[in-house]
N, C-alpha and C positions, 0 to 999 in steps of 0.2 A: 592333438593327435586323436584319431578315432579308431574304433575297432569293435569287435564283438562285445556287447555289454556296455558300450559307451553311450548308448541312447541316440546315436546319430541316425538320421533317417536314411534309408537305402536310396541310392542314386535313382533318379527318375529318368525314364526313357526320354530322349530328345529327338527331334526330327533329324533325318540324315540327308546330306547333300554331298554327293561324291562324283568325281570324274573317274570313270573306270576305263580300262583298256584290256581288250581280249584279242589276241592274234593281230595286234596293230590297229584295231578298230575301236573307236571311241564311243562310250556310252555316258550319258549324264543321268545319274540315279538321284531321284528325289523321293523321299519316303517320310510319311508321318511318323510320330513317335513310336507307336506300337509296331508298325511295319518295319521301321528302322531297326528296332531291337530284334525283330524276327530274322531279317535278311542280312543284317550287318556282319555277323560272325562268318557267314559263308562267303562274303564278297569283298570285305575290306582289304584283303591282300591284293586285290586287283586295282586298287587306287593308283592313279597316275596323274602327274601334273600335265596339263595340256601343253603341247609343243609351242614354243615361242611363235607368235604370230598366227596361231591357229584360230579359225573362226569358230566360236562356240556353237554356231548353228550347224556345223558339220558333225557334231556328236549326236548320236541317236538318243532321244529322250526315253527314259525308263521311269515310270511313275509307279510307286507302291503305296497302298493305303488300305486301311480297314474302315468299314462304315456299315451301319445298320441299313443304309439305303442300298437296294440291290444295284449291281452293276448293269448297265444297259444291255450287255451281252449275256447276262445270266440266263441259262436255259436249264432250269431245275428238272424239267421233264425229259431232257435228252442230254445227259452228261457225256463227256468225252470230247474228242477233237472235232473241229468243224472249220470250214473255209470262210474267210472274210472276203477275199477277192483272189486274184490270180496268184498272189504271193503271200497273202495274209492268212493268219491262223488264230483260232481261239480254242481254248481248252477249258471246260467247266467240270468241277468236281463237287459232289454233294457232301453233306454230313461231316463237317459244316461247309457251307458254300464257299468256293474259291474259283476265281476266273483268272486265267493268264492269257494274254493276247499279244500278237505282233501284227502291226499294220505298217505298210511301207510309208505312210504319211505320218501317222500319229506316234509310231515307235512301239515300245513295249509297255505293257501294263500288268500289274499283279494286284488283284483285289481280293479281300476276304471279308466275310461277315465277322463281327467282333469275336476275337479269340481264334479265328480260323487259321491265321498265319503262324500260330504257335505249334501247329502240327508238325510231327517229326519229318515227314516227307517234304513238306514245304520248306522247312528250315534247313534241311540237308541240301536241297537243290532248288532254290527259288526260281520259279518260272522257267524250268529247264526246257520245256518243249517250245515255248515262245522264243527263248534265247537261241535254241537250235535252229529255229526257222529264220531268225535274224542273221545268224552266222552263215546259213546256207546261201543267202543272197550275196554273200561275200566270198563264196567258194571255200568255206571252212565247214567241215563236217563234224558234228558231235557224235562220238562213238560211245557205245555202252562198253567201256573198257577202263581199267585202271592204268596208271602210269607212274613210274619212278625213274630217276636218272642218277647215274654214277658219273661224276665229272662231266656233266653236260651231255651224256650219252644215255638216251632213254630206252626203256623197255616198255612196250605196251603189254599189259597183263590181261589176257582175254579168256573168256569162257562164259557159259550160260550162268544165269543167276543161281547162287548157292554153291558155286564151285570154289569160292575162297579168294575172290579178287581183292576184297578189302583186307582180309587177313594177310595175304601175300604182300600187298603194298605197304602195310604198316610193319610187317616183319622186315622188309627192306629198309624202311625208314630207321628202324632200330639198328640196322647193319651199316648205317652211314649214308644211305641213299637220300636224294632229294625227293620230295613228294609232290606229285602233280595231280593226284586225284585217285579215288578208290572205286569209282563206278561210272562217271561220265567225264570225258576229256574231249578236247577239240583238236582236230587234225587238219593241217594244211599240207597239201601234197607238193605244190610248186613253190620255190625251185627245188627243194629237197624235203622229204617227209619230216614234218615238225609237229610235235605235240605241244599243246597249250593248256595251261591249267584253267579250270573253271571254278571249282568250289573247294574251300579249305575245310572240308568236313569229312567225316567217315561214318559209316553205318555198321554197327557191330552186333553180331549175335551174342547171346550170353556166353557161349563157349569161347568165342574169339576174345570177348572182353576179359574173361578170366585168364586166358592164355597169354594175352599181350600185357596184362597188368596196367590197364589204362584207366583205372577207377578215378584217378585225380583229374583226368581231362574233363573240361566243362561239358555238361550234358545240355544239349539244345532241345531234345524232345525224344519221342519214341515213335517208330513207324507202326502202321497197323499190323505188320508181321512180327512185332515185338523186338525189333532191333533198336539199340540205343544210338541216337545220333549225337556225335561229339564234334566239337571244334578241335582242329589239330593244334595242339598246344605248343609245338616246337616251331615257332615262326621262322627261325633261321633255316629250317629244312624245307620251307615252301619255295618251290621253283615256279617261275612264270612260263618257261618254255624250254624245250630241249630237242635236239635232233633225234629222230627215231632210229635206233641202232638195231633193235631186236624185237621180234614178236614172240611172246611167251604164252603158250596155250596151256591151260590147266586141265588135266585129266581128272576123272573122279577121284576123290581121296583114297589113299591106300595106307598101309601100315608104315611104309617107309618112303622117303622121297626118292623118286627115280627121275633122272634127267640131269641136264637137258639132253634131249634127243632131237636130232635134226628132222624137220618135216619137209617132205617134197613139195614143190610148188603146186602141183595139181591138187594137194589136200588143203592148201592154205586158204583159198577163197571160201571154200566150204566151211572151214573152221572159223572164218571171220563172220559168218552169217549172224551170230547173236549180237554183233555190234550194231546192226541196222535198226535198233529199237526206235530211235527218233525219226528216221526216214520212214519207217513203217507207220508212224503216227501222222505223217504229212509234213514234218519239219524238214523241208528239202525234198528231193526226189530220190527214188531208188536208183535212177540212172547216175546221179551224183555219187551215191554211196558205192555203186559198183565200180565207178571210175577210181574212187579212192581205194577200195579194197583191191582192185587189180594192180594198182600202182604199188601198194604195200606188199602184195604177194610177189611182185616182180623185183622190187628193189631192196627189200629188207629180209634178212635171214630169219627163218621161223623155227621155233623150238617147242617141244612138248615137255612139260614137267608134271609129274604126278606128286601132288603135295601131301603133306601130313602135318601133324601138330609139332613136329620137330622144326620150329620156326627158324632156328639158326641154319639148319641145312637147307630149308626152303629159300631163305634169302641168299644163301651161297649159290644155289642153283641158278637163280635169276642173275646174279652178278656174273657167273661163269658164262651164261648165255650172251650177256652184253659183251664180255671180253672176247669170246670166240667170234662174235659178229664183227667186232672191231678189227680183229685179225683178218677176217675174210675181206673186209673193205680195204684193207691195207693202210 
């Protein structure tokens, strides 16, 4: 038996080799030891056994590694997104150097200089822009939105950065909802709007961390904006997908929770604008995003909620929005 003070050496990172599935599409993730320790907590909930008779070559390869040798696509003098070909994308970030890329032939890559993949943003959402580009080629859009589900009926929680998407999603988790993501989720429009989980992580401001009492959740890192990145500890509450039943837009915080209040359709596409983050970076096209946004506005009831730190009331308002939407759908 080992434990604190037993003198046992801590477990050493090991390479990671996983079959992943997102929105019905297969990825084959291979990662070196350091990279596997960095990306594993965010992605392991997406592990899936290949279908019987499936050809392994049908899975898109995704390679993650750290190395002192620069990546061939590293552009330290011009960080940000860039095109590889008609559908390929590369994103480079400095200090420390990180490269994520999607190529229609080579698949996905995530590289960092030594220690770079331990950064909070990378560990919260590994290769999120490259992953969004890959999914866009399969008619799946990555939206800047949180999502939770009650009994398989999902609410997309929407609003600009800083409005409380993470806090709202985790408040709903405490209320018994299933968790699909706090900041980035994948949307499939046909045959019916469906949200798919991407990352089993959350990013918490110090105020949200205190209010939610999540100090025991494993810390993965800290973002440049001072948010603590945590792994969602309640594995039983992690959902893979759910039908989108309601759109919930967060107004600026107020003293008391107000809502849900029905939004007219003419206001919904405009309110969806902050979800286009990845399309704006070139991961898919704005035309694809507009099609998804128009479909959501047309087919899914939308509600506005003014949140506060009364997290019980906040979660209740989201649940009520889902229930009222279900009644409208019959």
